[in-house]
N, C-alpha and C positions, 0 to 999 in steps of 0.2 A: 504493499500500499505505499503510494508518493505522499510524501510529507508537503501539508498545507502550510502556506504562508501568509502575513497579513497583506491586503492589497497595497500595492504601492502607487499612488493615484497621483503621479508627477503630473501629467498630462491633464488632470481634470480640471474642468473651471469652477469657479465658485458662484452659486448663484446671489450670495448676498458678500461683498467685501468686509472682512474682518478688522476690528478697532486696531489700530495700530500698537495700542497699549497691551494686546492680546498678545503680542509677540513676545512678551517675557512675563513671569509670574506676578502675581499682586504683592508679593513681598521681596521683589527684587531692589536691588539697591537704586538701579536708575528711575525706578518710579518716584523713590523715596525724593531722590535730587530733583526732579522735574517738579514734582508737588512744591518742594523748599522752594523753586525759583518761580514759582507762578503765585504762589500764596503768601510766603513767609519773609522771604528777602525783599529789602527796599533797594530795588534797582534804577531809581530816579535820577543817579549820577551818571549811568548810562543811558537809559533812556533821554534824559533831557538833552543829551549831546546832539541829537537827530532834530534839526530843527528846519530844513531844508525839504520841500515836496518835490523838487524836480529828481530826474533820473529813476532809475528800476527801484523798486522797494526794496529796502534792505531785510536780511533775515532779522526774525523777532530777536531782539536783545536778550530777551529771557530764556529763549532756547538755546542762543549760544552761550550764556550762562552756564545752563545747564550741562551743556556738551562739553565744556572745558572742566567743568567739576568732576562731570563723570569720568572723562579720560583721565585726569591725575587720580582720582580713586580709583581706576583700573590699571595705573602705572602707566598710561600712553601720556606722553609729556609732547612728543613732536606733532606740528601739526598735519605733518604728511599722514604719519600713523593713524591719529584720530579721524583723519578724512578718508582713509582707505576704511576704516572700522565703521564710518557711516555707510559703507556699502555692503560691508561683509558680517557684522556682528548685529545680532536682533536686538542688544540693547541701546545700541548706537543708532540704528533705524529706528528704533520707536521714540528715541528724542527726537530726531530730526524729522520724522513723521513722513519717509520716503522723499524727501526733498533735501538732499546732502547738498551742505555747502563744500566748496572745493579747498585745498590747504591753505591758498593765499587768503580768501576770506577769514580763515579760522584764525591763522598768522596776524594778518592787519587787525581783526577786532581786538585779538590779546595784545598787539603794541598799542593799539589807539586807547585803551581802557585799562591799561595794565595798573594805574594807580589805585581805578575804582576797584578791581578785581581784589588788589590787596588789601582793600579796606574791608573788606566782606570777613576778614578774620573776625572784628570784633562784631559782628552782627552774628556770625555763628557761634562764638563765644558766649554771647549774650541769651541764645537760644539754649546753649549746654548748661547755663546756670540755671535758668528758668525750669529747665528739665531736671533740676537737681543734682548734676553732674559735676559740680563745682562745689568743693567745701572750703578750701584755703586752710585746712587743718594743717597739712603738711606740703610743702612745694620744693620738687628736687629741680635744680638747676645745671646744665651742662652745656658744651659747645661742640661741635663736630667740624671737620673739614670736609667741604664740599667741593670738589674740582671745578674750577671756572672753565668757561668754553672758551680755553687757550691753552696752547702748549707749553710747557716749561722751556722748553728747548727752542721757542722763539723768544725768550729773554737775552739780554747781554749786560753784562755790568760794566760800570761807568769806565774801568779801566779799558776794558776789551773795547769799549766803544771810542775811546780815544785812539787806541792803535789803530782801530779800521778804520776810523774817521782819515789818518794821515794816509793809510794804505790808499782808501777810495780817492782820495784828493789825487795821489800821484798817479794811480790809473786814471782817471778823469783827464788829468793834464795831459797823461801820454796819449790819450786815445783824442784830444782835442787837436793835438799836435799832428796825430796820424791822419785824423779829418782833414787838418787845413793840408798836408802835403796832398794828400788824395785830391784834395779840391784843385790846388795848383796844377797837380799834374792833370786834370782832366780838362782844366782851363785850357791847356796848353795844345792836348790832344784834340778835343772837341770843341773848343771857342768858348769864350765869357759868357755868350747868350744863351749858352745849353744848361739844363737845369745839373746839379752837382753839388749845390752848396748846403744841403740839407744835412742836419746831424743823424749821425748813424743811431739805428735803434738803442745798439749795445752801450752806446755812448749815455743816451738818454736814460736807462735803465740804471746804470751806474749811478747818475746824480739823483736818481729819485732815492736810491737806496742811503746815499750820503745825505741826502735832506733829512730822510726819516731818522736816520743816527742823530743828525743835528738836533733834531727837534726833542729826541728823547733825550739827550745829555741837557738840552736846555730846561727840560722838565726837573730831569735830577738836580739840577744846579739852585733850581728855584727853590725845591722841596730843602735841600742842605742849607740855603740861606735863610728860609723861614724857621728851619729849626734851630739853628746857631742863632738868630736874634732871641727866640723863645727862652733858650738856654742863658743866654746873656741876660734879659729880663728877669727870668726867676733867680739867677746868682745876684744881679743887683738888689733885689727884693731881700735877699736874704743877708745881705752885708748891711742894707739899711736897718734891717729889725735890729741885727745884731748889736751895731751900731747906737742904736737908740736903747738898747739895754745894757750899754756900755761894758759890751764885750766883744773878742775877736775871733774869728773863725780860726780854728785849732788846726795846725799842719801847713804844709806848702801851699802857697796859693794854686788854684788849678789852670792848667795850660788853657787858653783860649778857644772855644770851639770853632772847629773849623769853616768856612764858608763854602768849600768845595766839598762834593758827595765823596764818600768812602769808596776806594777803589772798588769794593764788592759790591757796592750798591747796586741794584738791578733793577729793568724795565722791560715790561713786556710790551713785544709791539702789537700784539693781537687785542688783550684786553690789558690796559696800561694800569687800571683800577684793582685788579686782582696782584696777589701777593703770591712768592715761593714761601710755603708753610709746610711743618715737619708735621705728619702722620702716620698710622700705622702702615701704609702702605710706602713710606720714606716721603722725600722730600715731592711736593705736587704743587701745581701753581691752582690757587685755591682761594677761597673765601671762607671766613669762620663764622658758622651758622648757629645760633644759640636760641636755645629754648627752655622756658620755665614750665614746669608739667604739675600738675596738681596729682597728688597721690591717690584720693578715691576713685578715679575712673579714667587716669592718664589722660587728662585734658590739658592740651598747651594752653596757659594762660597769659603767655607773653613770649614775645620772640624778637630777638635782634639778630643784625647781620654786620660785620665787621671787616675790616681789610686786615686787622691785627691778628697775628696768629696766638698770642697769650690771650689768655682768659680773664686776666686780672682787672681790666677795667670794665668789667661787662656785670658783676654782680650788681651795682648799684642802679644802672640802667635797667637790668630786667625788674628787679624790686619796684622801682618807681612805675614801670612799665605794667606791673600787675595790677599796683593801687589805681592806676589811671584807667584801665581796662574795666576794672570791677568795683571800683569804689570802696574798696578797703583792703588791706594788708592780711600776709598769710601770718598765721600764728607761729608756724616754724619752716625754718629754709637749711636745704642740706646742698653742699655743692664740694666738687673735690679739691685736690689741693691747688689746682691752677688757679683758685679763685682764693686763695688765702693770702691776705695782706692786713696790717693794722689798721690801716684807713677802711677796709671792706668789713672787718669786724667791726669797727666802731660805728659805722653807717648802720649795722646791723642792731648795735644795742640803742643807738638813738631812736631808732623807729620803733624798739621794743620788740622786736622779733627776736624769736629762740633759734639762733644760728647753729648750725652743726658744719663747720667747715675744714676738711682735712688739712691738719697743719705740715703734712708731707712726711718723709719716711725718715729723714734724716734723725739720728738719736740725740745730736747736740748740735741744735740749728745755732749758727753764727747771724751777728749783725749783717755782714757782707751780702747774705741772700734775703735779707729783708721779713724773717722770720723768728727773729729772737725777740719780739716785743712781748710785753705783759700779756696783752688780748690773746695772744698765738699759744703761749703756754698755758694759759687759762684752758684754751681751746683743745689742748693736746690733753689735758689733764681729765675735762668734761666729756671726750670722747673715749677715753681711756677708763674712765670709771665706770662708765656705762655698760661696758663688756657688750655682750650679745644683744641687750636690748636697747641700745642706744639708738634713737633716730636715724643716727647718720645711715644704719644698715638699709634704711628705706630708700637712699639714693639711687642705688643700683636697679632695685626692683621696680622703681617709678620711672626714670628717666631715660635710662638705657634702653629699655625695651620698645619705648616710643622713635628712638633714633634705627634701630633696629628692623623696626616697623616700615620706617620711612625709607632706608637704604636698600634693605634686603627684600621685605615682602612686596614695595612697590617699586625695587628699582630706582629710585633716584639718587644717583651717585655724581650726577655732572649736572651745573647749571646749562639752560639752553641760550638766555640771554649774556649780554656783556656791560659791564658798567655797574657801580655799586649800588647807585639808585633801582636799576632796572632789577638786578639779581636780588635786593632786598623785596620788593613787592613779588617777585616771584618764589622767594623764601616763604612769605606770607601766605601768597596760593597755597603752597604745600602744608603749612600749619594749619589752614581753614579746612583742607581737604581732609585731614588726621581727625580734627576733630568732629567734622560732619559725618565721618563714619562711624564715630564713637557712637554720636548720636542717633545714627541709623540701628545699632546695634539694640541701644536702649528702646527704640521705636518697634522694632523686630520683635523685642521679647515682650513688651506691653501686650 
């Protein structure tokens, strides 16, 4: 007896067309995001920018926002990959309602409304707070290095720039002399009324490269000059304060700060605002992405992004951002040793926050590394005395899984945009999507 199979009605036409929302189940995250974009998010900053009635009607901004948010939630960040999914994946086909935008439309929409898209973080955070996902009992802080959209091999040190500038000047002079000799020979051969005086392409390319290097050198020199002026100002204020107190600065006078950049100072030609940073993968061209995560449901309650590889200067901005976003301070805050400094610990005490910041592994910290102050010593004792029950143990299980979900589960390991302001907005979108998915889990369980 032959086996019977379920009918494969691939060629059968439907009497009534299905609703596009039937393409996915009712508890699918794409439906949740569509409902959020249509009913809960205030998108007037985006919709209000469309004022002209001329030309082809644009795609509905609510649909475009839902499409981008779902793309980020699904680990698709490239506009080309999102556009392809709009033709191949049911969840994306449902969102665009069988009318897919091309990748250029998606890319242009993101670029045009990048700031407004980044500001959606606060709206989603407020929804999480309303849903009871934000308690601010304990908040853990951490930073992670995320690759910039630039290769570290496209960077050059100031020392190498100066050397290469001299080489290129010599090469360009040589090429121009060769071009002039060739012109003279062609004039003699073909006559002066014939063409032959154009600069060769190879000479033009060298000149462009020289101009690019000189521009990068000028930027490094300007940065070094500003840094030297700031250092002189701080030193003058310190001397003035000591003089007013009738004291003198101990030791030999420090050497004046140089106006020239350090020979090893680097600048990237692809994304000049990114920096070489040390990470677990070695030295990478990157940005330092920061997040403060609430312990109750792993909601990101504040985010920041910096060009500095060190986390020292980020604790106070993150704590202030939490209060600005939610109108209240966390009761406890934990962070790793990268955030430990006397000013940071003093700031936590001044704000009435019970801080747990690792003072580092050094058994006998010295004044040279800035970890020998009284607050640091008290912090070391506070964490050691707490043993296994210390709230510091929450840090790893609160903030590090969030970084893992972003980098591993959703595959975000490199920024698509260039420039610190654009990258900061892109990081805000990543944090918004993380919170949105946490909100979806709660809605699905309800």
